[in-house]
N, C-alpha and C positions, 0 to 999 in steps of 0.2 A: 786671818790675818797674818802677809807675810812683809817685813820690806826689806824692799831689794836697793833701798838709797837713802846713806846719813849725809846730808851738807852742814856742816857750823861754822859760823864766823863770831867770834872774838867773845867766845862763851868759857870764864873761868880760866882757868890752864891755857885753854887751848887759841891760842892768840893766834892772831888771822883766819884767812880762806883754810877748811879741813872737807876734804869728804870720800867716804865709803863706800864702794861701790861694789856690791855684794853678790853681782850677777859675772863678778870678773873671775874669768876660766880655773883664778889660785884659788878660791875658795869652793870652787866646783869638783878636784881635785881630792878633799878631802872629802866630799860628801856635805857642802856645806855646815861643817862643825868647824869652830872655831874657838879660840880660849882669848879676853882680852886681858890681859897681864902689864901690866909696870909698878914705879915706884909708887908711894904714897905722895898724892896729889900730882900726878901724870897725868889726869886725863878721863881715866876710864869710869869714874860715874860720871862725869860731863855727858860723857855719848850718850847715856839710857836717859841723864834732864834733856840731850836738846829731842829725844824722841817727845816725852812729855810736854816739852815748852811746845813744839811744831804742832803739836798735837790739839795740846788742852787749853797754853797758854799757860802754863806752872808747873812747877816744881813741887815736889815732895820737900826740897832739905831745903832751898832760897827762897824769895817772896818777887815778886813782880808786878810790877804797879807802872799808872802813872807818876808816880813819885820817888819811886825805889826801884831799881833792879839791880839785886846782889848780886845777878849768874851774870852781869855783863863784866870784861875783860875788863882792870882796872887800868888807868885812860888812853880810852879808846872812845870815840865818840859814837858808836854800835854796835849794834848785835846781830844776828839772824841762826834760824835754826828752820830747814827744811826737809821734810820724810817724805820719800815715794814708796805709796806702800798698794799692795793688790788686797784686793777683800772679795767677797761674795758679787760686790755689787761693782767692784771694776777694777781697774788703777789709776787711783788718786795721789796729788801733789798738795800736803799740808805746809803752811810758811806759818811763820813768828820772825818779825820782827820791829823791832823799838831804835831810834836813836835820840842824841842828842840836838837842839838845834844850834843850826848853821852848821851842825858834824863837826865842832868842836868840842876837843875834850871837856873844857872848864862848862859845856852849852846845859843851860835844861833838859832834860831827860821832858821827851816829846811823849804823848801817847803808843802804847804797844799798836800795831797794825798783824791782822793775820788772814789770810788769804789758805783757799780752796780750790781746785783745778784737777776737771775728770780728766787725764790725761786722753783718753779714746774717744771722749766726746768735743771735748775740746773744751765743753763748759767752765767758763772762773767766776765765783764766788770771790769780790775784791772786800775791802773796808768794811773783813767782817769786826766785830767790838768781840774780847775775851768770852763773857759773859754769853754771848750766840756760839763764838767757837766750840766748846765741849756740848753747847745740843746737835751742833750740827755732823760733829765726830761721832759723839756715839747714836747718831740717827743711820750711819752710814758702816761701822764695826758692830756693830748692836755691845758695844761695851761703854757702859761710864768711866768717870774720868778712876771712879775708887774699885768700881773693877779691874779694869787695866792696870791700878797697880798694885792688887794683890794677887793677880793673874797673870801676866804678860810682865810686868817693870815692876821689882817688887827692889823697893829701897832697899839703902844699907841696915843692915838688923830688923827689918819689915815683913819677914821671911815669916815669918809666926804670928802674921796678921792672917795669912791663907791661914795653915795650918791649922790656927783657932778658930778659924770662923764655924758659924751653926750649917749644919748640914745641907739647910736647903741653898742658904747662901752659894756655897761651893757649888751644888749641885746646878745652880743657874750658871755662874762664871763657865762651869765647864761645859754644860751645854749650848751657849755661845759661840765658846773656845771650837769646841770639836764636832758643834752640828749637829749634838746628840738629840735633835727635836725627833728625829727618822726613831730612834728607841722611844718617846715618846709614843709617836705616833701608835708602836706597835706594840708597846702596850697596855696601853689603849685598848686595839685591837684586841690583841690575845683576851682581854677581863670582857672584852664587849661578847668575842663571840665563846667565851666560857661561861657566861651568864646563861646568851642560847644554847647554846647546850645542854647545861642543868636544865633550865626551861622545859625544852622538849624533852629533857629523857623524866621527868616531872609528869608531865603531860601524858610520854609514853604507859607509865607506870599504871596513873592516875586510867587510861583507856585497856590496859591492860588486868587491872584488879574489876574493872565493866564486865567482864569478860567471863561469864558462867562457863565453866567446863565441866559433864558430869564425872563423879567419883568414878572409881569401879563399882562400888559397892553400888550405887545408880544404878548403873547400867545394867549390874547380874538383877539386880528386883525391876528392873522393866523386861527383860528376858526372861526372868521368873515368871512373870506375871503372863506375857504374850502365851507362855505353853501351858501356861492354866486358862487360858483362856480358850486355848484351841482346842485342850482336852476336853475343855465344856460343850464347847460348840459342837466338839462331837455326839455328847453323851444328850444332847439337845436335836442333836441330826437324828438319831435314833427315835427319839423318843417322838417329836416330829413324824414319822415314817410309823410308829407305832399307831399313833392317830388318825392318820392319813386309811391305814386299816382296816380300825375301829371304820372310817367313819362309809370306807367302800362299801364293808358290811351290812351299816347299813341305811348306803343307797341298793341294795341287791335287796335287804328286805322290803322295801317301798314298794319298787318293781313287781315283786311276786306278789306283795298285796294285790297288786292292782289287777294281776293278771288274774287272779280268785275273785274277785267283784268282777268281771268281764265275765269268766266261766260259770259264776254264780245268774248274772244277769240272764245269760243265752240259756242254760238250765229252764230257767222261769219261763223264757221264750214259747220252748220246745212243748214243756210241760200244757203251756197257753193253746198252742194250737190243738194237739193231744184232746183235752179240754173241748177244744172249738169244732174240733170232729167229730166226738162220739152223738153230739148233737143233731151234726144234717145227717146222720146214718141211720136216725131216727127218722126222722124227717123221709129220708129215700125212700125205707122202706117203709112207709106207708103210702108214698107217692106211687112206688111200683104196683101197690091194689087196685091201686082207682083208675088206670091207665088198662089197654088193655093188654092180651100175655105177652102179646111179642115185644109190641113197642116196649112190652112191661120187661120183657126177656132182656133183650137187645138194652132194655136200660141197667136192666140188674145184673146183665156181661160185665158191662160197662163200669157200672159199679164195684162188681166182684173185681175189675182188673183196675180202677183206682185203690178198693180196698187192698189188693195183694202190694199194690205198690204203694199205699199208707203206711202198709202192712213193715213192709224191707224200709221204709224208711224211717218207722221208730223203730225197729229191730237195731239201725245205724244210729240212728240218732241216740238210744238208752243205749249202745254203745259208746258212743262217745259219750256219752253223760254217765255211766261209768269210768269214761280214764281222767274223767274230769272232776269226779268224785276221791280216784287216785291221786290224781293230782294238786286235788287238796287240800287231801290224808296229808301230800308230800311239804306242801305249803306251808299247812299248819304244822309239823314239825321242825321248816324251817323257820316258819316264825316263832315257833317255841325256843328255836335256837339263835334264833337272829333275836328275840326280847333279852335272853342272857347274856348275849354277848355285850347286847347294845346295855344291861345294866353294868356287865362289869366292864363297860368303857365308861360309866357314868360313874364309879367307884372310879375309877383309872384317871380318868376329868378329874373327879373332886383330888386326886392324891396331886396329880398333876399342876394344880392350877396355883400352890405353893412353886413346881417348878417354872409352873409360866412365868412367874415373878420374880423369880432367880433370873432366870434368864433375861429376861428388860434388864435387872438391874446390871447383868453381864455386861447387856450389849451396850447400857449408857457405859460401861469403864472400858468395854472395847473402844469406843465415841473420842472418851478421854483418852486412855490411851495411846489410839492414835492420832489424834488433838496435842497429845503431848509430845506423841514419835517427831511431826510435823512443823511444833516448836522447836523441837530438836537442833532439825535440822534447818530450822530458818535460821537457831542463831547459832547454829556452826555457820553457814552461810555467813552473816553477818559477823561474826569473828572472823570469818577467812579474812570479810573487805576489809574489818580495820586493819587487822593482821596486812595486807597489803599496802592500806596509807600508810602501816607504822614501817614497813618497809621502806618506801618512795622516801619517807622522811630520813630512814637512818641512811640512805642513800647519797640523797642531798647533804648529810653530816657528814659524809663519811667524805664525799668531792670536795664540801669545805673543809676539811679535815688537810685533803689532799696539796688544796692550792697553798694552805698554811702551811704544809711543811716545804714548799718550795719554796715560798718567802724565809722559812727559818734556812734555810740555803744560802741565800743571799746577804742573808743577813748575817751569816755564821760567818761568810766571807769579807764583808763591809768590815766586820769587830776584825780580824786578823791586820787591819790595817789603824785600828785604834787600839790598840793592846793596853792605853791608860784603865780603860774599863772593864778592869777583870769581874768585878761582879755584875756586869753585865752577863761577861763571857758564861760566867761557869750558870746565871740561869739558862742561859741557851741551850747548855748544855745538857742540863737535869733533865729544861722542855724534850729536848729531842729523843733522850729515853723514853720520856713520859710517851713521846709522839708514837717512838716503837711501838711501846704496850698499847697503844690506843688500836694502831696499823692492826698488831697481833689478837687482840678481841674485834676486829671487827669484820679480819678475815673468816672466824671464829663466829658472828655474826653472818656470814655470807653465806657459807656452810651450811650453817642448823637451818637459812632460810631455805636453799635448796633442797635439804629431806626434806623440810613439810613441804615443799611443794611436791615433791616426791610421792610422797604421802597421801597427800591430795588426791596425785593426778593417780595414783591408786584408789581409791577409797570413792570414789565417781563413779567407774564402772560396777564397781558393791554394790552401790547402794541402786544403781540403774538393775541390775541382775534381783538387787532383794525385793525391790518394786515386781519385777516379771512376775518372779518366784510368787510374790503373795496372789497379784493377777491370776495366776495358771490356779495357783490352790481356789482361790475362789471361783473361778468357769468350771472348775472339774467339780464341786461342791455341788455346783449350780445343775450343771450338766448328770452328772447323780443323782438330786434329787427329781429335775424334768423328764428323766429316765422308771424314776419309780414311779414318779403322776401318772405316765403314760402307759404303764404294765402293770397297773395296782393288781389289776383281776388276777392275770395270772401269777402274779407276785404273790398274793392271797392262795391263789390254790396251791402255788408251790410250798407255802406255807404252812398250808392246813395235811399237805400229804406227809409232811417232815412229822408230823406229831403224830405219837405213839404214847400207849396205854402204859403210864407210871410214870412217863417223864417229861420235866417243866416246861410247860408252851416260851417260846422267848420275848412272845409278846408281854401276856399276862402274869405267865409262872403257875398256870393251871396244872395241875397233874392228871386232870379229865376233861375228858374229849368228846362228849356227849354228839356233838353235831357234825362231826367228823369219821363217824364209822359209812362204811361206805355198803348200801343194802341194794344197792340197782347196777344191772351190767352195760347199760347205756353209760354211767358216770363213769366203770373202768374205761372202757373205749374209749370214754374223750380223754381220761388221761393218760393213754397210751397215745393218741394222736398230736397231744404237746408233749411231749415228753423232748422232742428237737427241740422247741422254740424254750424249755425250761433250760435247757443245757447253752444256749445262746443267751440269754436274760444272766443265767450267772457267770456266764465268761466276761460278759459285759459289766456285771458290778462288782469283779473282779479285777480286772480290766484298771477300771477308776479309781477301786480302793487303791490299787499297785501305785497306781499315777500320781495319787494325792500322797500316798506315804512316801516315795521316792522322795515328790517334790521340798512335802517337809524338814525331810532330812535333809536334803539338799539347802536349803532356807536357815537351818540350825548351825551349819557349817558356813555357811556369809556371815550372819550375824557374831561369828567366831572371829570372821577375819578381821569385820568391823572390828570388831571390840579389838584386836590384837593393834589395828591401824589408829584408833586412839588413841591408846595407853601409848601409843609411841608419839605420835602430833603432845598428846601432851608430856609425855619427858621432854620432846624438842623445846618445846612452849618453855618448861622449866627453865632449860638448860640457858635460852635468850634473855630471862627475866635475871638470872645469876650473871649473864655478862652483864645485862642493861646497869647491874648494882655495881659492879667490876668498872665499869666505864666511869660512872658516876664519881666515885669512891678517888682514880684519876685523875677526873677534874678539876674534884675540890681540894686533890693535892695539887694542882697547875694555880689554881686560885693564891694559893697560902703561896705558893713562889712568885706568886707576881704582886700579890698585896701591896709592898713597898711602891709598887712602881704606878699607882691607880690614883695618885693622885695629882701624876704628869696630864 
């Protein structure tokens, strides 16, 4: 509110018409600063009384009513107080007047009259009663009579009434005078933003606590289990190969027994033919005697030729029978050897039943470890997704924080023009410092997030490379197994050739090898012919084993790199957690600073 003009007529010692125009250039020379001075009773306080009389129809010193008017100058018939002022709602003219009957000095006092005019719109409210005048003025300038006296127009000796007023009353008066409703809105907005930020931080802490990150000991334990499982898989593969070799020996034994049965059957058929022919020979000899000599001779000659052919055939058959007997002897020896091997394999199989049980358990553990690994990767991906969600929330918070910073700058500029509110200005300085601290913390969080994103980018190709190496190991093992299965006969012969007296068998561990004694030249020739294939098989097996070993070493290096990156991500997440706690502490500090303004 700003008073621009005061007009007085017959008030106390100021007899006649008086006018003070504060828009006069003389006032502007001294920046609208002036002093009202004079002797006692010269009318200094009357000027102030005229202001309250025009606005509210009463003064703090003298009574004004229909029957009494102590402020009207003695020996006058009328009085008037008119004030022109500017406020938020516009420019108004408030007027109070009272006169005596017939405008005579000794006339009876008439009821006072009030009028309010809006100078901009020209709207006028006339014949306002004194009781309604205060309501109208309070509605326009937002100060009732009591507040106006305590803040704007303190009567003589009443200055302590404002100083000694309770804080809420002073705050209400200052808010209406200086327009500090903005400070209330600002404090309310800060309180709301602080509560939202605290809630978001608590939610982030809850989400972070839900994320389960493997410790270094857990990761090392998983890696050790993987290495143990790989070692056990190698042992199981060797045992399976040994069992496959034993089964191949059994298959060869069955084939030899089938050949033996077929040879015995052929021998029986040849013997039966010889027996049948001897009976026919006797019949032919008797028939020869019964025929004519010529015919009998021809027949006899034919029979001799037939006999000769049959004898040659018989000799040939006997030779074949002898060869078959030799072969049968060899088959019997091979059968005995195969039976011994079969017995050894049975014994080995009984020993390997526990191994198979262990292998089954290991397979279950391997599957469980694989499932845990997959679950770990899924949890990691879920953690990354939650982290990205929290990152977006933090980015939103940073944007809101920057917006508050801009508003804070504007409010600081406004406070420079309202230096009376020194307490608010101090709080804003502290809030600005807190804002700088929060900005630094946010910058640290942004940098840490970039580091985490970089580490995740490095981790993804390593995980893909790990999967490809694991697939390559499985493929190489499968190729090795298929190759051994396709060349099991040659490999068994190579194993047989490598056996020597006094040295343990790599399959069963026996020091005696009776089935591997070389007794036939034909067998030696076969071995020489297959030597080239033996070299080829050894080369292929060696190459596959080298690929398998190299891939396993590369997989170990990849796992070490994954462990390092995982540890780095864990440390950065710990740093983010610490900075989040720091931000929470700063927000708590801000909350404590603005707690006195929450009631507004």
